[in-house]
FISEKE-164711 format. One record per residue: x, y, z of N, C-alpha, C in turn. Coordinates in steps of 0.02 Angstrom, whole numbers. Each point is the difference from the previous one (the first is absolute). Last residue first. Example, Ala and Ser with C-alpha at 12.3 -4.5 7.8 and 13.67 -1.06 7.14 Angstrom:
BEGIN
<rec <642, -112, 354>, <42, 59, 3>, <-39, 55, 37>>;
<rec <15, -286, -4>, <-45, 59, 0>, <45, 60, 0>>;
This chain:
BEGIN
<rec <1692, 3248, -1205>, <22, -52, 46>, <18, 30, 67>>;
<rec <-174, 141, -138>, <55, -41, -22>, <19, -50, 52>>;
<rec <-182, 165, 1>, <63, 19, 33>, <59, -41, -23>>;
<rec <-241, -21, -59>, <31, 57, -35>, <67, 19, 28>>;
<rec <-142, -171, 92>, <24, -22, -66>, <34, 56, -38>>;
<rec <-107, 34, 212>, <65, -33, 6>, <28, -21, -66>>;
<rec <-218, 95, 19>, <50, 50, 11>, <70, -30, 4>>;
<rec <-204, -132, -19>, <29, 24, -63>, <56, 52, 11>>;
<rec <-88, -205, 158>, <6, 74, 4>, <34, 25, -63>>;
<rec <-44, -233, 25>, <-57, 30, 34>, <1, 75, -1>>;
<rec <178, -128, -96>, <-62, -17, -35>, <-59, 36, 31>>;
<rec <211, 20, 100>, <2, 33, -65>, <-65, -13, -39>>;
<rec <31, -113, 203>, <-14, 71, 11>, <0, 39, -65>>;
<rec <62, -227, -7>, <-71, 6, 15>, <-19, 74, 10>>;
<rec <226, -51, -28>, <-36, -8, -63>, <-76, 6, 10>>;
<rec <135, 5, 191>, <13, 60, -40>, <-37, -4, -67>>;
<rec <-4, -186, 144>, <-43, 53, 25>, <10, 64, -41>>;
<rec <140, -179, -50>, <-68, -17, -18>, <-48, 55, 23>>;
<rec <224, 17, 65>, <-7, 14, -72>, <-72, -15, -23>>;
<rec <56, -51, 224>, <-1, 72, -12>, <-9, 18, -73>>;
<rec <19, -230, 58>, <-60, 29, 31>, <-4, 75, -15>>;
<rec <194, -113, -71>, <-58, -22, -38>, <-65, 31, 27>>;
<rec <203, 35, 117>, <-2, 39, -62>, <-62, -19, -41>>;
<rec <41, -122, 195>, <-16, 69, 17>, <-7, 42, -63>>;
<rec <70, -224, -26>, <-68, 4, 25>, <-22, 72, 13>>;
<rec <226, -42, -62>, <-46, -12, -56>, <-73, 6, 22>>;
<rec <166, 17, 166>, <4, 58, -45>, <-48, -9, -59>>;
<rec <24, -179, 149>, <-38, 54, 30>, <0, 61, -45>>;
<rec <133, -183, -65>, <-72, -15, -7>, <-43, 56, 29>>;
<rec <235, 18, 23>, <-18, 2, -71>, <-75, -11, -9>>;
<rec <93, -25, 215>, <-4, 71, -19>, <-20, 7, -73>>;
<rec <35, -219, 77>, <-58, 30, 33>, <-8, 73, -20>>;
<rec <190, -120, -72>, <-61, -23, -35>, <-62, 33, 29>>;
<rec <201, 45, 110>, <1, 30, -67>, <-62, -21, -40>>;
<rec <35, -95, 213>, <-14, 71, 7>, <-4, 33, -69>>;
<rec <65, -226, 6>, <-71, 7, 19>, <-19, 74, 5>>;
<rec <229, -57, -44>, <-45, -17, -56>, <-73, 11, 16>>;
<rec <167, 41, 176>, <-1, 46, -56>, <-50, -20, -55>>;
<rec <21, -38, 263>, <-16, -47, -55>, <-10, 42, -63>>;
<rec <58, 57, 243>, <38, 20, -60>, <-9, -50, -56>>;
<rec <-113, 9, 220>, <48, -54, -15>, <43, 15, -61>>;
<rec <-168, 154, 73>, <38, -16, 60>, <53, -52, -13>>;
<rec <-151, 57, -172>, <47, 55, 13>, <43, -15, 60>>;
<rec <-174, -149, -55>, <55, -5, -48>, <52, 55, 10>>;
<rec <-199, 1, 133>, <41, -59, 15>, <61, -4, -45>>;
<rec <-158, 171, -40>, <34, 10, 64>, <46, -58, 16>>;
<rec <-135, -18, -191>, <50, 53, -9>, <39, 11, 65>>;
<rec <-182, -150, 2>, <57, -28, -35>, <55, 51, -10>>;
<rec <-203, 72, 95>, <34, -45, 46>, <62, -30, -33>>;
<rec <-137, 130, -137>, <32, 41, 51>, <39, -41, 50>>;
<rec <-127, -111, -167>, <59, 32, -27>, <36, 43, 52>>;
<rec <-147, -189, 107>, <-8, 34, -64>, <65, 34, -21>>;
<rec <-116, -149, 205>, <56, -14, -45>, <-10, 30, -69>>;
<rec <-73, 62, 259>, <-34, -8, -64>, <53, -10, -53>>;
<rec <4, 44, 252>, <28, -60, -32>, <-36, -17, -64>>;
<rec <-32, 199, 141>, <-52, -52, -3>, <26, -66, -30>>;
<rec <146, 190, 24>, <-37, -3, 64>, <-49, -58, 0>>;
<rec <117, 47, -201>, <43, -30, 51>, <-36, -7, 66>>;
<rec <-109, 110, -178>, <6, -72, -14>, <44, -35, 51>>;
<rec <-20, 234, 15>, <-65, -32, 15>, <5, -75, -12>>;
<rec <188, 128, -57>, <-10, 0, 72>, <-64, -37, 18>>;
<rec <53, 33, -230>, <46, -48, 32>, <-13, -4, 75>>;
<rec <-104, 130, -193>, <-38, -39, 49>, <43, -48, 39>>;
<rec <45, 163, -193>, <10, 23, 68>, <-38, -38, 53>>;
<rec <0, -32, -248>, <70, 9, 19>, <10, 16, 73>>;
<rec <-218, -39, -97>, <42, -52, -29>, <72, 5, 26>>;
<rec <-160, 164, 62>, <-14, -64, 32>, <44, -56, -27>>;
<rec <12, 218, -96>, <27, -1, 68>, <-10, -68, 32>>;
<rec <-98, 37, -208>, <72, -6, -6>, <33, -2, 68>>;
<rec <-226, 42, -5>, <11, -69, -20>, <75, -13, -7>>;
<rec <-70, 219, 39>, <-3, -40, 60>, <10, -74, -14>>;
<rec <-14, 149, -181>, <62, 13, 37>, <2, -43, 64>>;
<rec <-196, -8, -126>, <54, -32, -38>, <67, 10, 35>>;
<rec <-189, 108, 91>, <-2, -72, 11>, <55, -37, -38>>;
<rec <-31, 233, -34>, <31, -14, 65>, <1, -75, 14>>;
<rec <-110, 70, -193>, <71, 14, -6>, <37, -16, 65>>;
<rec <-234, -12, -1>, <29, -56, -35>, <75, 9, -10>>;
<rec <-123, 177, 94>, <5, -56, 47>, <31, -61, -33>>;
<rec <-46, 190, -132>, <57, 12, 44>, <9, -56, 51>>;
<rec <-187, -15, -136>, <59, -2, -43>, <63, 10, 42>>;
<rec <-226, 14, 90>, <33, -65, 2>, <62, -4, -44>>;
<rec <-165, 184, 29>, <55, 0, 49>, <40, -64, -2>>;
<rec <-195, 38, -134>, <52, 45, -23>, <59, 4, 49>>;
<rec <-191, -135, 54>, <33, -25, -61>, <56, 45, -25>>;
<rec <-127, 76, 192>, <45, -56, 12>, <32, -28, -64>>;
<rec <-165, 181, -12>, <63, 18, 33>, <49, -58, 6>>;
<rec <-221, -35, -106>, <38, 55, -31>, <69, 11, 32>>;
<rec <-160, -170, 69>, <-5, -2, -72>, <45, 52, -33>>;
<rec <-17, -24, 240>, <23, -64, -28>, <-4, -3, -76>>;
<rec <-59, 207, 127>, <61, -30, 26>, <24, -59, -41>>;
<rec <-205, 112, -51>, <57, 46, -9>, <65, -33, 20>>;
<rec <-197, -118, 43>, <15, 2, -72>, <59, 45, -14>>;
<rec <-83, -8, 219>, <34, -62, -17>, <19, -3, -74>>;
<rec <-126, 185, 76>, <67, 2, 27>, <39, -64, -18>>;
<rec <-194, 69, -169>, <5, -12, 72>, <72, 2, 22>>;
<rec <-107, 139, -212>, <32, -63, 17>, <6, -6, 76>>;
<rec <-96, 186, -144>, <-37, -39, 49>, <31, -67, 18>>;
<rec <77, 189, -145>, <-49, -40, -34>, <-37, -48, 47>>;
<rec <178, 139, 75>, <-54, 44, -22>, <-55, -38, -35>>;
<rec <195, -116, 64>, <-38, 19, 59>, <-59, 45, -18>>;
<rec <149, -60, -170>, <-39, -58, 21>, <-42, 16, 62>>;
<rec <149, 165, -75>, <-54, -10, -49>, <-45, -58, 20>>;
<rec <192, 41, 128>, <-50, 53, 11>, <-59, -8, -47>>;
<rec <181, -142, -32>, <-34, -18, 62>, <-55, 52, 15>>;
<rec <143, 37, -181>, <-49, -52, -17>, <-37, -24, 62>>;
<rec <175, 164, 19>, <-62, 27, -29>, <-51, -55, -14>>;
<rec <184, -31, 200>, <-1, 9, -72>, <-69, 21, -25>>;
<rec <76, -62, 228>, <0, 72, -16>, <-4, 13, -75>>;
<rec <14, -220, 99>, <-63, 30, 22>, <-4, 75, -14>>;
<rec <199, -128, -43>, <-52, -13, -50>, <-66, 33, 20>>;
<rec <182, 10, 150>, <13, 42, -58>, <-55, -9, -53>>;
<rec <-7, -137, 190>, <-13, 70, 21>, <11, 47, -59>>;
<rec <55, -226, -33>, <-73, 9, 4>, <-17, 72, 19>>;
<rec <227, -60, -2>, <-27, 0, -68>, <-76, 10, 0>>;
<rec <112, -21, 208>, <21, 62, -34>, <-30, 5, -70>>;
<rec <-36, -200, 122>, <-35, 56, 31>, <17, 66, -34>>;
<rec <116, -194, -68>, <-70, -3, -22>, <-39, 59, 29>>;
<rec <221, -23, 72>, <-2, 16, -71>, <-71, 1, -26>>;
<rec <38, -68, 222>, <12, 71, -7>, <-3, 22, -74>>;
<rec <-17, -230, 52>, <-59, 36, 25>, <9, 75, -11>>;
<rec <181, -141, -47>, <-51, -4, -53>, <-63, 38, 22>>;
<rec <175, -15, 157>, <20, 40, -57>, <-51, -1, -55>>;
<rec <-40, -135, 196>, <-1, 72, 13>, <18, 43, -60>>;
<rec <8, -246, -16>, <-67, 30, 4>, <3, 75, 12>>;
<rec <194, -151, 0>, <-20, 27, -64>, <-66, 38, 3>>;
<rec <103, -121, 185>, <48, 52, -21>, <-23, 36, -63>>;
<rec <-124, -182, 85>, <-4, 55, 48>, <48, 57, -17>>;
<rec <-6, -210, -121>, <-51, 48, -21>, <-2, 60, 47>>;
<rec <142, -182, 53>, <24, 34, -60>, <-49, 54, -22>>;
<rec <-62, -133, 183>, <61, 38, 17>, <26, 39, -60>>;
<rec <-185, -147, -28>, <-18, 59, 38>, <61, 43, 17>>;
<rec <37, -207, -108>, <-36, 46, -44>, <-17, 65, 36>>;
<rec <98, -176, 126>, <48, 31, -47>, <-33, 51, -46>>;
<rec <-147, -117, 149>, <46, 45, 34>, <54, 29, -46>>;
<rec <-161, -159, -92>, <-31, 61, 27>, <50, 48, 30>>;
<rec <30, -228, -105>, <8, 59, -42>, <-16, 65, 37>>;
<rec <-23, -227, 89>, <70, 18, -5>, <11, 64, -41>>;
<rec <-216, -99, 24>, <21, 29, 63>, <73, 23, -2>>;
<rec <-116, -119, -181>, <0, 74, -1>, <23, 31, 66>>;
<rec <61, -238, -122>, <-30, 23, 62>, <3, 76, 3>>;
<rec <96, -133, -178>, <-69, -23, 5>, <-36, 25, 62>>;
<rec <235, 47, -51>, <-44, 29, -52>, <-73, -19, 8>>;
<rec <198, 30, 182>, <-43, -55, -22>, <-49, 28, -52>>;
<rec <232, 71, 156>, <-36, 14, -62>, <-38, -63, -21>>;
<rec <131, 121, 241>, <-11, -51, -50>, <-41, 23, -59>>;
<rec <-19, 100, 258>, <57, -22, -39>, <-23, -50, -53>>;
<rec <-148, 101, 163>, <47, 54, -11>, <58, -18, -46>>;
<rec <-280, -75, 41>, <71, -20, 3>, <45, 58, -17>>;
<rec <-246, 32, 118>, <33, -7, -65>, <72, -24, 9>>;
<rec <-151, 30, 187>, <-48, -7, -55>, <34, -18, -66>>;
<rec <67, 55, 247>, <11, -66, -31>, <-50, -15, -56>>;
<rec <38, 198, 159>, <-64, -29, -18>, <6, -71, -29>>;
<rec <201, 115, 72>, <-52, 12, 51>, <-65, -38, -16>>;
<rec <186, -22, -153>, <22, -16, 68>, <-58, 6, 50>>;
<rec <-37, 47, -233>, <32, -65, 3>, <17, -20, 72>>;
<rec <-106, 211, -55>, <-41, -53, -30>, <32, -69, 5>>;
<rec <106, 201, 100>, <-71, 1, 15>, <-34, -64, -25>>;
<rec <234, 34, -41>, <-13, -1, 72>, <-74, -7, 16>>;
<rec <66, 25, -225>, <19, -66, 26>, <-15, -5, 75>>;
<rec <-33, 208, -104>, <-50, -49, -22>, <15, -70, 26>>;
<rec <159, 170, 39>, <-61, 12, 40>, <-54, -50, -19>>;
<rec <198, -3, -126>, <13, -25, 68>, <-62, 10, 45>>;
<rec <-9, 88, -219>, <4, -72, -2>, <9, -30, 70>>;
<rec <8, 235, -29>, <-69, -26, -6>, <0, -77, 1>>;
<rec <207, 101, -8>, <-30, 13, 65>, <-72, -26, 1>>;
<rec <120, -10, -201>, <21, -53, 46>, <-28, 12, 70>>;
<rec <-38, 161, -176>, <-39, -62, -8>, <20, -54, 50>>;
<rec <25, 265, 60>, <31, -51, -44>, <-41, -64, -2>>;
<rec <-93, 254, 39>, <13, -61, 38>, <30, -53, -46>>;
<rec <-80, 223, -66>, <68, -1, 26>, <17, -62, 40>>;
<rec <-217, 47, -94>, <46, -7, -56>, <72, -3, 24>>;
<rec <-185, 40, 147>, <12, -71, -15>, <50, -9, -56>>;
<rec <-74, 219, 56>, <44, -27, 52>, <17, -73, -15>>;
<rec <-154, 106, -142>, <66, 30, -8>, <49, -27, 51>>;
<rec <-225, -62, 19>, <30, -33, -58>, <71, 27, -11>>;
<rec <-129, 104, 164>, <20, -67, 22>, <33, -38, -56>>;
<rec <-91, 211, -50>, <59, 6, 42>, <26, -67, 25>>;
<rec <-202, 6, -120>, <56, 15, -45>, <65, 8, 39>>;
<rec <-201, -27, 119>, <21, -63, -30>, <59, 11, -46>>;
<rec <-93, 192, 93>, <28, -41, 53>, <25, -66, -28>>;
<rec <-117, 143, -143>, <66, 28, 14>, <35, -40, 55>>;
<rec <-222, -54, -54>, <46, -21, -53>, <70, 27, 12>>;
<rec <-170, 68, 147>, <12, -71, 8>, <50, -25, -52>>;
<rec <-71, 227, -15>, <44, -14, 58>, <15, -74, 9>>;
<rec <-46, 115, -242>, <-41, -28, 54>, <45, -19, 59>>;
<rec <74, 81, -218>, <-3, 47, 56>, <-43, -24, 58>>;
<rec <30, -120, -214>, <62, 1, 39>, <-2, 47, 60>>;
<rec <-168, -139, -157>, <-9, 62, 38>, <60, 7, 47>>;
<rec <17, -164, -164>, <-65, 26, -21>, <-16, 65, 36>>;
<rec <197, -143, 37>, <6, 53, -50>, <-66, 32, -19>>;
<rec <17, -186, 155>, <38, 57, 27>, <1, 58, -49>>;
<rec <-103, -202, -67>, <-39, 30, 55>, <36, 61, 28>>;
<rec <112, -127, -164>, <-58, 34, -30>, <-42, 35, 54>>;
<rec <181, -134, 71>, <23, 62, -32>, <-57, 38, -32>>;
<rec <-50, -211, 92>, <19, 47, 53>, <23, 66, -29>>;
<rec <-52, -178, -151>, <-60, 27, 34>, <17, 51, 54>>;
<rec <189, -96, -108>, <-43, 37, -48>, <-65, 24, 33>>;
<rec <160, -135, 124>, <22, 69, -12>, <-47, 38, -46>>;
<rec <-32, -237, 58>, <-6, 44, 58>, <11, 72, -19>>;
<rec <17, -169, -165>, <-67, -7, 29>, <-9, 45, 61>>;
<rec <214, -13, -108>, <-50, 35, -41>, <-69, -3, 31>>;
<rec <174, -119, 107>, <12, 72, 2>, <-52, 39, -39>>;
<rec <-3, -235, -10>, <-22, 24, 66>, <9, 75, 6>>;
<rec <82, -102, -194>, <-73, -2, 1>, <-27, 25, 66>>;
<rec <233, -19, -17>, <-25, 53, -44>, <-77, 2, 0>>;
<rec <109, -174, 118>, <9, 64, 34>, <-27, 58, -42>>;
<rec <-1, -217, -95>, <-47, 4, 57>, <5, 67, 35>>;
<rec <155, -42, -169>, <-67, 9, -29>, <-52, 5, 56>>;
<rec <223, -48, 63>, <-6, 68, -27>, <-70, 13, -27>>;
<rec <56, -218, 78>, <-5, 48, 55>, <-11, 71, -26>>;
<rec <36, -167, -161>, <-61, -15, 37>, <-11, 51, 56>>;
<rec <201, 5, -117>, <-54, 28, -40>, <-67, -11, 34>>;
<rec <186, -100, 99>, <2, 73, 9>, <-55, 33, -41>>;
<rec <21, -229, -25>, <-19, 14, 69>, <0, 75, 14>>;
<rec <74, -90, -212>, <-73, -1, 8>, <-22, 17, 70>>;
<rec <240, -13, -49>, <-36, 58, -25>, <-76, -4, 9>>;
<rec <180, -169, 49>, <-25, 43, 55>, <-47, 55, -25>>;
<rec <106, -149, -153>, <-39, -41, 45>, <-30, 39, 57>>;
<rec <151, 100, -154>, <-66, -10, -30>, <-45, -43, 43>>;
<rec <225, 31, 68>, <-37, 63, 4>, <-71, -9, -28>>;
<rec <146, -182, -17>, <-14, 12, 71>, <-42, 63, 8>>;
<rec <81, -55, -213>, <-55, -45, 19>, <-19, 12, 73>>;
<rec <186, 117, -82>, <-62, 25, -30>, <-59, -43, 19>>;
<rec <218, -68, 69>, <-23, 60, 35>, <-66, 25, -27>>;
<rec <82, -259, 12>, <4, 56, -46>, <-33, 62, 29>>;
<rec <100, -172, 174>, <-58, 4, -44>, <9, 58, -49>>;
<rec <147, -56, 186>, <17, -31, -64>, <-57, 0, -49>>;
<rec <25, 96, 234>, <-36, -62, -11>, <18, -37, -64>>;
<rec <113, 206, 77>, <-19, -35, 61>, <-31, -68, -13>>;
<rec <66, 156, -172>, <60, -21, 35>, <-17, -42, 62>>;
<rec <-147, 18, -230>, <4, 27, 67>, <63, -27, 35>>;
<rec <2, 18, -266>, <-31, -40, 52>, <10, 33, 68>>;
<rec <-15, 123, -256>, <42, -45, 39>, <-41, -38, 52>>;
<rec <-87, 149, -168>, <29, 37, 56>, <45, -43, 44>>;
<rec <-120, 18, -259>, <36, -47, 43>, <35, 40, 54>>;
<rec <-125, 75, -203>, <-41, -12, 59>, <30, -55, 44>>;
<rec <101, 104, -196>, <-32, -65, -12>, <-44, -21, 60>>;
<rec <121, 201, 6>, <-34, 6, -64>, <-35, -66, -18>>;
<rec <138, 5, 189>, <-64, 33, 13>, <-40, 7, -65>>;
<rec <222, -83, -9>, <-48, -50, 25>, <-69, 30, 13>>;
<rec <174, 144, -63>, <-15, -45, -56>, <-51, -53, 21>>;
<rec <84, 144, 165>, <-46, 35, -45>, <-19, -43, -60>>;
<rec <161, -86, 151>, <-66, 4, 31>, <-50, 34, -47>>;
<rec <224, -7, -64>, <-28, -67, -2>, <-70, -1, 28>>;
<rec <121, 199, 14>, <-20, -12, -69>, <-29, -71, -8>>;
<rec <81, 58, 216>, <-54, 44, -21>, <-24, -15, -70>>;
<rec <189, -112, 93>, <-62, -23, 30>, <-59, 41, -25>>;
<rec <211, 71, -62>, <-17, -62, -36>, <-65, -29, 27>>;
<rec <89, 185, 109>, <-27, 22, -65>, <-18, -61, -43>>;
<rec <103, -35, 213>, <-68, 26, 6>, <-29, 18, -67>>;
<rec <182, -199, 23>, <0, 73, 5>, <-72, 27, -3>>;
<rec <17, -245, 95>, <19, 33, -63>, <1, 76, 10>>;
<rec <-72, -165, 164>, <72, 11, 0>, <24, 36, -63>>;
<rec <-226, -79, 49>, <14, 62, 35>, <74, 16, 3>>;
<rec <-139, -196, -90>, <30, 48, -45>, <16, 67, 31>>;
<rec <-87, -209, 104>, <-50, 46, -24>, <28, 55, -45>>;
<rec <141, -172, 91>, <-61, -36, -18>, <-52, 46, -31>>;
<rec <203, 86, 93>, <10, -30, -66>, <-63, -35, -24>>;
<rec <0, 90, 217>, <2, 54, -50>, <9, -28, -70>>;
<rec <8, -153, 178>, <-68, 27, -9>, <-1, 55, -52>>;
<rec <209, -89, 60>, <-38, -50, -37>, <-72, 25, -12>>;
<rec <145, 131, 133>, <20, 2, -70>, <-40, -50, -42>>;
<rec <-32, -1, 233>, <-27, 62, -29>, <17, 4, -74>>;
<rec <94, -177, 120>, <-73, -9, -7>, <-32, 62, -31>>;
<rec <229, 10, 51>, <-11, -47, -55>, <-75, -11, -12>>;
<rec <72, 133, 185>, <8, 35, -65>, <-13, -46, -60>>;
<rec <-126, -66, 223>, <70, 9, -18>, <4, 38, -66>>;
<rec <-203, 16, 190>, <22, -31, -62>, <74, 15, -13>>;
<rec <-156, 75, 182>, <54, -46, 14>, <28, -34, -63>>;
<rec <-190, 153, 6>, <60, 36, 20>, <60, -45, 12>>;
<rec <-196, -67, -179>, <5, 16, 71>, <67, 33, 16>>;
<rec <-106, -78, -217>, <48, -44, 33>, <4, 13, 75>>;
<rec <-146, 130, -143>, <-14, -71, -13>, <45, -46, 41>>;
<rec <31, 236, 10>, <-66, -17, 27>, <-14, -74, -8>>;
<rec <197, 87, -93>, <4, 2, 73>, <-66, -18, 32>>;
<rec <9, 23, -233>, <36, -61, 20>, <7, -3, 76>>;
<rec <-93, 191, -115>, <-47, -54, 17>, <34, -64, 21>>;
<rec <81, 259, 24>, <20, -61, -34>, <-48, -56, 19>>;
<rec <-51, 279, -14>, <34, -51, 39>, <15, -61, -43>>;
<rec <-89, 221, -72>, <-31, -10, 66>, <36, -52, 42>>;
<rec <44, 68, -234>, <33, 42, 50>, <-26, -13, 70>>;
<rec <-95, -109, -186>, <69, -23, 5>, <39, 40, 52>>;
<rec <-223, 62, -51>, <2, -63, 36>, <72, -24, 9>>;
<rec <-36, 193, -130>, <-16, 13, 70>, <5, -64, 41>>;
<rec <27, -9, -235>, <60, 27, 33>, <-14, 14, 74>>;
<rec <-181, -84, -130>, <57, -46, -6>, <60, 26, 39>>;
<rec <-195, 134, -22>, <-6, -52, 50>, <59, -48, -2>>;
<rec <-13, 171, -163>, <9, 29, 66>, <-1, -54, 54>>;
<rec <-49, -66, -223>, <70, 21, 9>, <14, 26, 70>>;
<rec <-223, -60, -58>, <44, -59, -1>, <72, 19, 13>>;
<rec <-162, 172, -21>, <-10, -39, 61>, <48, -58, 4>>;
<rec <1, 129, -198>, <25, 39, 57>, <-6, -40, 65>>;
<rec <-88, -95, -198>, <73, 5, -5>, <29, 36, 61>>;
<rec <-233, -12, -21>, <28, -65, 18>, <76, 1, -4>>;
<rec <-114, 195, -67>, <-10, -12, 71>, <32, -66, 21>>;
<rec <-3, 56, -229>, <49, 40, 37>, <-6, -11, 75>>;
<rec <-159, -107, -136>, <67, -27, -14>, <54, 38, 38>>;
<rec <-223, 78, 11>, <8, -62, 38>, <70, -28, -11>>;
<rec <-64, 187, -125>, <12, 19, 70>, <12, -63, 42>>;
<rec <-62, -33, -221>, <67, 27, 2>, <18, 20, 72>>;
<rec <-218, -72, -41>, <47, -56, -4>, <72, 24, 2>>;
<rec <-169, 162, -8>, <-1, -33, 65>, <48, -60, 0>>;
<rec <-33, 114, -201>, <38, 42, 46>, <3, -32, 70>>;
<rec <-132, -104, -163>, <71, -7, -16>, <44, 41, 47>>;
<rec <-233, 22, 20>, <20, -67, 22>, <75, -11, -14>>;
<rec <-103, 201, -77>, <8, -1, 74>, <23, -67, 26>>;
<rec <-42, 13, -236>, <59, 37, 23>, <6, 3, 76>>;
<rec <-189, -98, -125>, <58, -44, 12>, <58, 38, 32>>;
<rec <-205, 113, -61>, <-16, -54, 48>, <62, -39, 19>>;
<rec <10, 173, -162>, <-16, 30, 64>, <-16, -52, 53>>;
<rec <39, -71, -221>, <62, 25, 30>, <-13, 30, 69>>;
<rec <-187, -68, -125>, <40, -58, 20>, <64, 21, 34>>;
<rec <-135, 168, -93>, <-33, -29, 59>, <39, -60, 25>>;
<rec <71, 99, -199>, <13, 44, 56>, <-30, -28, 64>>;
<rec <-47, -114, -198>, <71, -7, 18>, <17, 43, 60>>;
<rec <-216, 19, -89>, <8, -65, 33>, <73, -10, 21>>;
<rec <-49, 191, -127>, <-28, 6, 67>, <7, -64, 39>>;
<rec <66, 1, -224>, <45, 40, 40>, <-25, 8, 71>>;
<rec <-136, -110, -156>, <58, -41, 17>, <49, 39, 43>>;
<rec <-186, 116, -79>, <-20, -50, 49>, <58, -43, 21>>;
<rec <32, 156, -172>, <-7, 34, 65>, <-19, -49, 55>>;
<rec <8, -77, -219>, <67, 13, 24>, <-2, 34, 69>>;
<rec <-204, -37, -109>, <29, -63, 21>, <70, 10, 28>>;
<rec <-108, 188, -92>, <-34, -21, 61>, <29, -65, 27>>;
<rec <75, 86, -207>, <27, 36, 57>, <-32, -21, 66>>;
<rec <-88, -103, -197>, <69, -18, 14>, <30, 39, 58>>;
<rec <-222, 28, -107>, <3, -40, 61>, <72, -17, 20>>;
<rec <-55, 121, -199>, <-20, 41, 57>, <8, -39, 66>>;
<rec <40, -108, -204>, <53, 49, 14>, <-17, 41, 60>>;
<rec <-161, -149, -76>, <56, -37, 27>, <56, 48, 19>>;
<rec <-186, 90, -109>, <-18, -19, 69>, <57, -39, 33>>;
<rec <18, 65, -226>, <8, 57, 44>, <-16, -19, 72>>;
<rec <-31, -159, -170>, <70, 13, 11>, <10, 56, 51>>;
């Protein structure tokens, strides 16, 4: 009997510890979901009123020569003749059911149109991210290993200058060199089965991302090389390559991964110019086209999907960082 009684507090303590561990695991996820709900509400509401203030899509659809009767018929067809507040609450109710209406230009369901374009942008974004990491991590590690070396300082200065070059400038230069002059690569279109169509858009997008990631990796490696564990490993006879790739670089990748998640968000929402230059039919191209034609349902569905994608990537990285770095788990949400 005494042994059972002695074990009771231990079992209760174990259950309490398990409950605390479960809460500590689930609570960050619940907080992230709450943030997502507020973000989607804010984006949806702000975009709804901003688009309505931008102009009348009936004029775009019917043309400047349309009669008042034709304009009125178009507005009635798409519910644009109702009071704005009525349109808003009706729209929000439909959004809760993932119904964004139909494209004003094509009549296709707006959400289906956006989802059909999404794999192409994700394809380009993933390729650009992988290319960025493959170039920036080794280059940043080399620059940060001995930052006072004259050669490294010269390359670091060149990387700093390249960071100020817009991506569309690089895109135009690449088209001129490889598509026009050398005729090696196509400059327009999207063919999933032909890698030649991927190279120039990927290089243009990655060129804007490589300098910033290189500088972050270089700074983190330079800082890691000054840490005590590096001195200890050096005193124990570790080689230069071991110091760099086994000790310094892995500890520098946490900050690099954080930057990559932010850059991924940029590529999803900010690749409109690159996609337009190369006629790459993705989300950026669709956003530019739909904004020009005031295609409200498509723009709203697109912004909604991009917000979810960006938030999901950032929230996932935040949870990964909390798992990898115990210091973050003590800071709360």
